[in-house]
N, C-alpha and C positions, 0 to 999 in steps of 0.2 A: 952349735949345730952338729959337731962331730959326736958329742955325747948323745944328742937326741937320735942321730942315725944309728948309733950302737944299740940304744934302748929299743928303737923300732925294729932293728934286725933281730934282737933277742926275742921280742914279742912275736915277730913273724915266724921265727924258728920254733918257738913253743907252740904256736897255732898249728904249724905243719905237723909237728909231732902229735899234737892232740887229735887232729883230724885223721891222720894216716897211721894211727897206732894199730889199726886192725889190718893194715895192708900186708905185713909180713906173714901172719898166719894164712891169709888168703893165698899168697904166692906159694907158700909151702904146700897147702892142700891142693893147689892147681898142679904143682909139679908131681905130687904123688898120684893124683887122680886126674888125668887129662880130660876125661869125659865130663868133669864138673864145669868145664868152661862153656858148655852148651846150655847157657841160661838165657832167659828172655832179657832183652835190652831194657825194657821198662822196669823189670824187677831189679836189675843191677843198678839202674839210676836211683831208684828209691832206696836201696840198701846203702849206697855210697853217700847218700845225704846231699845230693847236688841241688835239691830244691832249696828255696829260700827258707822255709820253715826248718829244714834239716840243718842248714848252716847256722841259723839263729840258735837252735837247740844246742849245737856244739859250742857256740860262744857262751851259752848259759852256764856251762860247767866251769868257766874261768872265774866267775864272780862268786866269792864266798858269801854265805848268808846264814843267819840264825833261824831257828824255828819260829821265834816270835815275829821276826821281820817277814818271814814267809807267810805266816797267818794273816798279818796285816795287809800284805799285798794281795793275797788270795781274797780277802774280804772286799778290797777295793775293786778287784777285777769282777767279782760277782755283782757288785753294785753297778758296774758299768755294763753288765750283761754278758760277760765272758765266763762261762762256767766249765769249759773243757779243761781237762788235766794239762793239756799242752799250753794253755794260755800263760801260766806263770813261767814256764820254761822259755816261751817266746819273749815274754816281757823282760826277764833277766838277760836273755840273749841280746835284745836290742840295746840294753844299757851298756853292753860291751861293743856291739857292732856299730852303733851310731857314732860314739866318740872316735873310733878308729877311722870311720868313713869321713868324718869332718877333718881329722888330721891329714888324711890322704888328700882331701880336697884343698886344704891349705897348702900342702906341698905342691900339688899339681898347678894350682892357680898362681903360686908364688906371691901370695899376699904378704906373707911375713918377710920383713926386712931383716938385715943383719943386726940392727941395734935392738929392736924389740920383738924379735921373732919368737923368743921363748914365751912371751905373754900371749901371742896368738895361739900357740899350741895349747897352753894352759886353758885359755878361754874356749877353744874348740873341744877339749876333753871335758871341761865342766859343763858346757852347754849340751854336749851330746849325752852326758850322763844324766842330766836333769830333764832333758826333753821328753823321755817316755813318761816321767812322773807328771809333768804338766799336761801332756796329751791325755793321760788316764784321768786326771782330775777334770779336764774339760769334758770328756765323755761321760763321767759320772754326773756332772751338773746337767748336761744335756738330757740324759736319760731321766733324771729326777724331775726335770721340767716337763717332760712328756707324761710322766706318771701323774703329776699334779693336774695337768690339763685334762687328762682322761678320767680322773676319779669321779667327777660329778655324773658323767654319762654311765659309768659303771654302777654307781649307787642308784640311779634312776631305773636301770634295767633290773637290778636286784630287787628293788621295791615292786616293780611290775610282776616279776616272777613269783615273789613271795605272796603278793596279794592274789595271784592266780591260783594259789594252793600248793606251791612247791615249798619244800624245806629250804633252809639256808644252804645246805650242802648241794642240793640239786639246783638251786638258783645260781650258785657259784659255777657249777659245771656248765649250765646253760649260758651264763654271761661270758664265760671263757670261749665258748664256741661261737657266739654271735659277734663278739668284738675282736676276733682274732685278726681280721683284716683292717678294721678301723683303728684299733688301738692295740698293736701287737705287743708292746712292752708290758702293759698291765695284764694283758691276757696271758702272757708267759708267766708272770708272777702268780697269778691266780691258778694257773695250771699246776704250778709246783705245790700250792696249798692243797689242791685236790689230790695230787699224788701222795702227799704226806698223810692226808686223812685216810686214803685207801690203804696205806702201809700200816695203819693202826695207831697213828699219832692222834692225841686228842685235838679237838677243834681249836680250843683256846691256844694251845702251843703252836699249832700250824699257823694261826693268824699272827701270833707274836713273832714267829720266825719271819713272817712276811715283813713286819715292821722293822726288825733288825736287819734284814737282808737289803732292804731298799733305802733305809735311813731317810724317809720322807716324813715330815711332821704331820701332814694331813693323813697319811696312812696310819701313823701312830695313834692319832686321835680316833680314827675309825676303829682300830683294833681295841682301843680302850672302851669305846662305846659298845662294841659287840660283846666284849667280855662282861661289862656291867649289865647289859641287857640280858645276857644268859644267866648271870648270877641272881639278879633280882626278879627275873621272870616277866619282864615288860615286853611289849610288842616290838618285834624286830623291825617290822615294816614301818611303823611310826617313827622309830628311832632313826632308821636309815633315811626316811624322808626329811626329818628335821635336820639331820646332818648334811644331807644334800643341799637343802635350802641355805644352810649356814655357809657351805663351801661356795655356792653361787654368789651369795652376798659378799663374801670375802674376795671373790674374783672381781666383782663390780667395784668394790672399794679399792682394790689394787690398781685397776685401770684408771679410776678417778685420781688416785694418788700419782700415777705416772703422768696423767694429763696435767695435773697441777704443777709438777716439777718441770714441765717444758718451758714455762716462762723464765725460770731461773737458768735452765740450760741454754736458752737462746742468747743469754748475755754474752757468752764467750765468742760465738761466731759473729755477733753484732760488733763487739769491740775489736776483734782481730781482723775481720774481713769487710764488713759493710761500712763502718764508720770511717776508716781510712779512704775508701773509695768515695764516700760522700764528701769528705773534706776536700779531696782533690777536685771534685766536680764543682763544689760550691765556692771554695776559696781559691781555686786555681786561676780563674780569670781576674779576680781582684788582685791577686799577687802579681800577675803579669802587668796589669795596668799600673800598680804602684811602682813596680820596678822601672817601667818605662817613664813614668813621671819623675822619678828620682834621677834618672839619667839626664833628662832635659833640664832638671833643676840644677844639677851640679855642673852642667856644661857652662 
């Protein structure tokens, strides 16, 4: 316990030095120029980093990382829908802030005993370090599920726009505008495709970046279909309509598969909850009568 207190005190001292390393120059500049103290309160709070994001960004500097690891985390954040530059800093900051918070929670609640207290601290540090990764993975899966559900509607609207006389690029812009409220996730991704094309990137590369950015199998198939349709000169409207019908058929088959699995999944609640209650109701009176008859018999 004494060793842990010394380590925690060292970490706290390092954190204070990290956060307040700019305090000495500010005090010197204030002593030299007293008029500089007349600053806005809101500006001073933002500069001192008292907000949650500012504190997390300060914690982000503590954790060392390589360029390869940073690129992987940046890709995962983009797939979860977080594209700002501060997202990766906040993520690495939480990997330091959350473990320390859990350790402080263990100390305050006094859960750790004298015998196995070190294991509680190790578990708190490990769980706090891995919790942001699990949360990010959950957000990625949730967003990918939204993209899969909204893809058939996007294809139908693309087909309607193309058959009305618009090109694929104009149909993509129109679809992005129309579905911004109903399906914001895929509208956001299509908006990036439109921006890349306006910046001069070829259409095939922009759509391939969409597939790599989202990592959704249905979108990969869609990009492959669009690239092949452009290369071979086939009708894009017919291709998209066939692909939309295929996705809807796959959705129906997925629902039927989930419905077929319910009979197997019901076995566990039946065995664990319903059968014991049924045995008590059916065999309980018989057991009571048998016990009473045995009592009279052995008398």
